[in-house]
C-alpha positions in Angstrom: 27.0 8.0 16.2 28.3 5.6 13.3 27.1 6.5 9.8 24.4 4.7 8.2 25.8 2.1 6.4 23.7 0.4 3.0 23.0 -2.7 4.6 21.3 -0.4 7.2 19.5 1.1 4.8 18.2 -1.5 2.9 17.1 -2.7 6.3 15.1 0.3 7.4 13.3 0.3 4.1 12.1 -3.3 4.4 10.7 -3.0 8.0 9.2 0.7 7.2 7.7 -1.6 3.8 6.4 -4.7 6.7 5.3 -2.8 9.5 3.4 -0.3 7.0 1.7 -2.9 5.3 0.1 -4.3 8.7 -0.4 -1.4 10.1 -2.5 -1.1 7.4 -4.2 -4.0 7.0 -5.5 -4.5 10.5 -7.1 -0.6 11.2 -8.9 -1.3 7.5 -10.4 -4.4 8.6 -11.9 -2.9 11.6 -13.0 0.2 9.9 -14.6 -2.1 6.7 -16.4 -4.0 10.1 -18.0 -1.2 11.5 -19.4 -0.2 8.3 -20.5 -4.8 8.0 -22.5 -4.5 11.7 -25.8 -4.0 10.7 -25.7 -6.6 7.8 -23.7 -8.7 10.3 -26.5 -8.3 12.9 -29.1 -9.1 10.2 -28.1 -12.8 9.5 -26.8 -13.6 13.0 -29.7 -11.9 14.7 -28.1 -10.0 17.0 -29.1 -7.6 19.5 -27.7 -4.0 20.1 -25.5 -5.2 23.4 -24.2 -8.5 21.6 -23.5 -6.5 18.2 -21.2 -4.5 20.0 -19.3 -7.4 20.9 -17.9 -7.7 17.2 -16.2 -5.2 18.1 -15.4 -5.5 21.6 -14.6 -9.1 21.6 -11.7 -8.1 19.3 -10.5 -5.4 21.4 -10.6 -7.1 24.5 -8.7 -9.8 23.2 -5.6 -7.7 22.0 -5.7 -5.8 25.4 -5.3 -8.8 27.3 -2.7 -10.2 25.6 -0.5 -7.4 24.4 1.6 -6.8 27.2 2.2 -10.2 27.2 3.3 -10.8 23.7 5.3 -7.7 23.9 7.2 -9.3 26.7 7.5 -12.3 25.2 8.9 -10.9 21.9 11.8 -8.8 23.8 12.8 -12.2 25.1 12.4 -14.6 21.9 12.4 -12.0 19.2 10.6 -9.1 18.0 10.3 -10.6 14.2 9.5 -14.0 15.4 6.3 -12.9 17.3 5.2 -9.8 14.5 5.5 -12.7 11.7 3.2 -15.4 13.6 0.9 -12.4 14.8 0.8 -11.6 11.4 0.0 -15.2 10.4 -2.9 -15.8 13.4 -4.7 -12.4 12.2 -4.7 -13.8 8.7 -5.7 -17.4 9.4 -8.5 -15.6 11.9 -9.6 -13.8 9.1 -10.6 -16.8 7.4 -12.3 -18.3 10.1 -14.1 -15.0 10.5 -15.2 -15.1 6.9 -16.4 -18.7 6.9 -18.2 -19.0 10.1 -21.6 -20.6 10.0 -23.0 -19.4 13.4 -22.4 -15.8 15.8 -20.9 -18.3 18.4 -17.7 -19.5 15.9 -17.7 -15.8 14.4 -17.0 -14.0 17.9 -14.4 -16.9 18.3 -12.2 -16.0 15.7 -12.5 -12.5 16.3 -11.0 -13.1 19.2 -8.0 -15.2 17.6 -8.0 -11.8 15.2 -7.6 -9.6 18.7 -4.6 -12.1 19.3 -2.8 -11.9 16.4 -3.0 -8.0 16.8 -1.9 -8.1 19.9 1.1 -9.4 18.5 1.5 -7.1 15.6 0.4 -4.3 17.7 3.1 -4.5 20.5 6.1 -5.4 18.2 5.4 -3.0 15.2 6.5 0.3 17.1 9.8 -1.2 18.8 10.9 -2.8 15.6 10.6 0.7 13.9 12.3 2.3 16.9 15.2 -0.5 16.6 16.2 0.8 13.3 16.1 4.1 12.5 17.9 6.8 14.5 16.3 9.2 16.7 16.8 12.2 14.2 14.4 10.3 11.6 11.9 8.7 14.5 9.5 11.2 14.4 8.8 11.0 10.6 9.0 7.4 10.1 6.5 7.2 13.3 4.4 9.8 11.2 4.5 7.4 8.2 3.2 4.7 10.4 0.4 6.5 12.0 -0.3 7.5 8.4 -0.6 3.7 7.2 -2.6 3.0 10.1 -5.4 6.1 9.0 -4.8 5.4 5.8 -6.4 1.9 6.6 -9.2 3.1 8.6 -9.7 5.4 5.2 -10.3 3.2 2.8 -11.6 0.5 5.7 -15.3 2.0 5.4 -15.3 2.3 1.3 -13.9 -1.2 0.7 -16.3 -2.2 4.0 -19.4 -0.9 2.3 -18.6 -1.7 -1.2 -17.8 -5.3 -0.3 -20.5 -5.7 2.0 -23.2 -4.6 -0.7 -21.6 -6.1 -3.7 -20.0 -9.9 -2.1 -21.8 -9.9 1.6 -20.1 -9.0 4.4 -18.4 -12.1 4.7 -15.5 -10.7 1.9 -15.1 -8.2 4.5 -12.8 -10.3 6.4 -11.6 -12.6 3.0 -9.9 -9.9 1.9 -7.9 -10.1 4.9 -5.8 -13.3 3.9 -3.9 -12.6 0.2 -2.6 -9.0 2.2 -1.0 -10.7 5.1 0.3 -13.3 2.9 2.1 -10.1 1.1 3.0 -9.2 3.9 4.8 -12.8 5.3 6.1 -13.0 2.0 8.1 -9.6 2.7 9.4 -10.4 5.7 10.4 -13.3 4.6 12.5 -12.3 1.8 13.8 -9.0 3.2 13.6 -8.8 7.2 16.9 -11.7 8.1 17.8 -9.5 11.6 16.4 -10.5 15.0 15.7 -8.2 17.6 15.6 -9.8 21.5 17.1 -7.5 23.9 15.9 -9.3 26.8 17.0 -12.6 25.8 17.9 -15.5 28.5 15.7 -13.5 30.8 12.5 -15.1 32.9 8.8 -14.5 31.8 6.3 -13.7 34.3 3.4 -16.4 33.3 1.8 -15.5 36.8 1.4 -11.7 35.9 0.5 -12.1 32.4 -2.3 -14.5 33.6 -3.6 -12.2 36.3 -3.0 -9.5 34.2 -5.6 -10.9 31.1 -8.1 -12.0 33.8 -8.4 -8.3 34.9 -9.1 -6.9 31.4 -11.8 -9.7 30.8 -13.2 -8.9 34.4 -13.7 -5.3 33.8 -14.9 -5.1 30.0 -17.8 -8.4 31.1 -18.7 -6.3 34.5 -19.1 -2.9 31.9 -21.2 -5.2 29.5 -23.4 -6.8 32.3 -24.3 -3.4 34.1 -26.3 -2.3 35.7 -27.4 -5.7 36.8 -25.3 -7.1 40.1 -23.2 -9.5 38.5 -22.2 -7.0 36.4 -21.1 -4.9 39.6 -19.3 -7.6 41.1 -17.4 -8.8 38.0 -16.3 -5.1 37.9 -15.5 -4.4 41.2 -13.4 -7.6 41.2 -11.2 -6.0 38.2 -10.8 -2.9 39.5 -9.8 -3.9 42.7 -7.4 -6.5 41.4 -5.3 -3.9 40.1 -3.3 -2.9 43.1 -2.6 -6.6 43.9 -1.7 -7.0 40.7 1.0 -3.9 40.9 2.2 -5.6 44.0 2.9 -8.6 42.4 5.1 -6.6 39.5 6.9 -4.5 42.0 8.4 -7.9 43.6 9.1 -9.5 39.8 12.5 -9.4 38.9 11.2 -9.5 35.3 7.5 -8.1 35.0 5.3 -8.3 32.1 3.5 -4.7 33.5 6.7 -2.2 33.4 4.6 0.2 35.8 8.4 0.7 36.6 8.4 2.7 33.2 6.5 5.5 34.6 7.7 6.3 38.1 10.2 9.2 37.8 9.2 9.5 34.0 6.5 12.3 33.8 7.0 12.7 30.1 6.2 8.4 29.7 3.8 8.5 31.9 1.8 11.3 31.4 2.1 10.7 27.4 0.5 7.2 28.2 -2.4 8.9 30.5 -3.5 10.8 27.4 -2.9 8.0 25.0 -5.4 5.8 26.9 -7.8 9.0 27.7 -7.7 10.3 23.6 -8.4 6.7 22.8 -11.3 5.9 25.5 -12.7 9.4 24.2 -12.5 8.4 20.7 -12.9 5.4 19.4 -17.0 4.3 19.2 -17.1 7.2 16.9 -17.2 4.8 13.9 -19.6 2.4 16.0 -22.0 4.6 16.7 -21.7 6.8 13.3 -22.4 3.7 11.1 -24.9 2.7 13.1 -26.9 6.1 12.8 -25.8 6.8 9.3 -27.3 3.6 7.9 -30.1 3.6 10.7 -31.3 7.0 11.3 -30.2 8.5 8.1 -31.3 5.6 5.5 -27.6 5.4 4.3 -26.5 1.9 2.4 -23.7 0.4 3.8 -21.5 1.9 0.7 -22.9 5.4 1.7 -22.0 5.2 5.6 -18.5 4.5 4.3 -18.1 6.9 2.2 -18.8 9.6 4.7 -17.0 8.0 7.8 -13.9 8.1 5.1 -14.0 12.0 5.7 -12.0 11.4 9.6 -9.1 9.2 8.6 -8.8 11.0 5.4 -7.7 13.8 7.7 -5.5 12.0 10.1 -3.5 10.3 7.4 -2.8 13.5 5.4 -1.9 15.5 8.6 -0.2 12.6 10.5 3.3 12.7 8.6 3.1 16.6 9.4 2.6 16.4 13.1 5.3 14.0 13.2 7.9 16.6 12.1 6.4 18.6 13.8 7.2 17.0 17.1 11.0 16.5 15.9 11.1 20.4 15.8 8.6 21.2 18.6 7.7 20.0 21.8 5.2 17.0 21.5 2.9 18.4 24.3 1.9 21.4 22.8 1.2 19.3 19.4 -0.5 16.6 20.7 -2.4 18.9 23.7 -3.4 20.7 20.7 -4.9 17.9 18.6 -7.0 16.7 21.9 -8.8 20.4 22.5 -9.5 19.8 18.7 -10.9 16.5 19.3 -13.0 17.3 22.1 -14.9 20.3 20.3 -15.8 17.5 17.4 -16.9 15.1 19.9 -19.0 17.8 21.8 -20.4 18.6 18.4 -21.7 15.2 17.9 -23.7 14.7 21.1 -26.3 17.3 19.1 -26.9 15.1 16.0 -30.4 14.4 15.8 -32.6 13.4 12.6 -32.3 16.0 10.4 -28.7 17.4 11.5 -27.0 18.2 7.9 -24.8 15.4 6.4 -22.3 18.8 5.8 -21.7 19.2 9.6 -21.4 15.3 10.2 -18.7 15.2 7.3 -17.3 18.7 9.0 -17.1 17.5 12.7 -15.7 14.5 11.3 -12.5 16.0 9.5 -12.1 18.0 13.3 -12.0 14.8 14.8 -9.6 13.8 12.4 -7.0 16.9 12.4 -6.9 16.7 16.1 -6.1 13.0 16.3 -3.8 13.5 13.7 -1.7 15.9 15.9 -2.5 14.0 18.6 -1.0 10.8 18.0 2.1 11.2 16.0 4.0 13.3 18.6 2.9 11.6 21.5 4.4 8.3 20.1 7.5 10.1 19.8 7.5 11.7 22.9 6.9 8.4 24.5 9.6 6.6 22.8 12.6 9.2 23.1 12.2 9.1 26.6 13.2 5.5 27.4 16.3 4.1 26.8 16.8 1.9 23.8 16.9 -1.9 25.9 13.3 -0.3 26.6 11.9 0.2 23.1 10.0 -2.9 23.6 8.1 -2.5 26.7 7.3 0.9 25.6 6.0 0.0 22.7 3.9 -3.0 24.2 3.2 -0.4 27.3 1.5 2.4 24.7 0.1 -0.4 22.6 -1.8 -1.6 25.7 -2.7 1.7 26.6 -4.4 2.1 23.2 -6.3 -0.8 23.1 -7.6 -0.7 26.5 -8.5 2.8 25.4 -10.7 0.8 22.6 -12.0 -1.5 24.9 -13.1 1.2 27.3 -14.2 3.7 24.4 -16.9 0.1 23.2 -17.6 -0.7 27.1 -18.7 3.0 27.4 -20.9 2.5 24.5 -22.3 -0.9 25.3 -23.0 0.3 29.1 -25.2 2.7 27.8 -27.0 0.7 25.3 -27.9 -1.4 28.0 -29.0 1.1 30.1 -31.3 3.1 27.4 -31.9 0.3 24.8 -31.4 -3.2 27.1 -31.4 -6.7 25.1 -33.5 -5.3 22.1 -32.7 -5.2 18.6 -32.3 -1.9 16.6 -35.5 -1.4 14.9 -37.6 1.4 14.0 -39.6 0.8 17.2 -36.1 1.5 19.6 -34.7 4.8 16.9 -35.4 7.2 19.2 -33.7 5.4 22.5 -31.5 4.8 20.0 -30.5 8.6 19.1 -30.6 9.2 23.1 -28.1 6.7 23.8 -25.8 7.5 21.3 -25.7 11.6 22.4 -25.2 10.7 26.2 -22.0 8.3 24.3 -20.4 11.9 23.1 -21.0 13.5 25.8 -19.0 11.1 28.1 -16.7 10.9 25.2 -16.1 14.9 25.5 -15.8 14.6 29.1 -13.1 12.1 28.9 -11.4 14.2 26.4 -11.4 17.6 27.7 -9.9 16.2 31.0 -7.2 14.5 28.8 -6.2 17.8 27.4 -4.8 18.2 31.1 -2.9 15.1 31.1 -1.2 16.0 28.2 -0.2 19.4 29.3 1.5 18.2 32.3 3.9 15.6 30.7 6.3 18.7 30.7 9.6 19.1 28.2 10.7 15.9 26.2 14.2 18.1 25.0 
């Protein structure tokens, strides 16, 4: 291996800076929005189910577009797609902060998701392209720590902005931060990465993939009605047909071939899908619980929710270093087990649950997630060839976004079953508590299954 030059080290620092900034920015906004949910619901008169779409519309757009944008990045340049994504995310944040009504607001959230897809589908691939294997776990740990630092500050910033300036400030604050990222990209990162330049783009597969995910999410939302059942069934049944088409495509958008014969890659991604499906809706549910049931202000709820991502941010770099020295499946499986224990404890929340118990559960889940995430990412990226980094990064990011989408889908479905189209008011508080507990039981069961998937991946080294 050739020694690193001064130019290489300068590029590494610049890439780490811009990816860390964007990895901080996007989750900060997401967690801040979770705290602002009740204020948004009041201004736009949203029902419980419609309120869930404030998060779900963003996630659905990001999940549906991640793989197509990851593939386009491999063909036309990862830096180019990353830059456009940062610009679109900032512009959509401005539009969401100025939206006069619910429809335009949700449209802006969809555009934010599209920008997020460009960022998520390229950042890890860019990092992996410029750092050598022996430092990969460390740098991925920093990237994950930045994500959880954003999650840590998001509830506090969101609560503070919502209480002092209004919920629209939660979106408008992203604009100057996005401009900072763009300026660093323009001045410091001059190299491009396009390892599939000249290859064709699978437009049919991309459209089919996006339509399939939209059908699945809409089906979840419309259950238990017959329309929801039909749309969900159509989305699920189209998946085998989509895989068959991708197998015949010379340059597919969905690299199912990466998982065939690569047990580490397949089971690590499956574990990521299950883990995010089980944990993402925690902040959404607890934000509503703290403000509606416990009577906290937006700022107070944000301060409580900070406990989970703070622990994530503190322990993620350590977990990344551990995965450089020990088998990632051991560290990741332990982490997922801790998260499952925390989810089970949340299933017993009630009106009189002490704040100390809630905070301790959040910290337990945060520790579990930190031990799972960066070692799992390290295992995935270490199991593929350098020319496959873009596809592998987009594949992992898709598992994350689809998992988050399914997590909100479960919460939305449970809301539909227990609360229906009613708003969350004093008269529906008992139904809200019941739906929240049922959701956490489902999430505990998912996370328990995920431990088995994590252990089954085999050895990386």
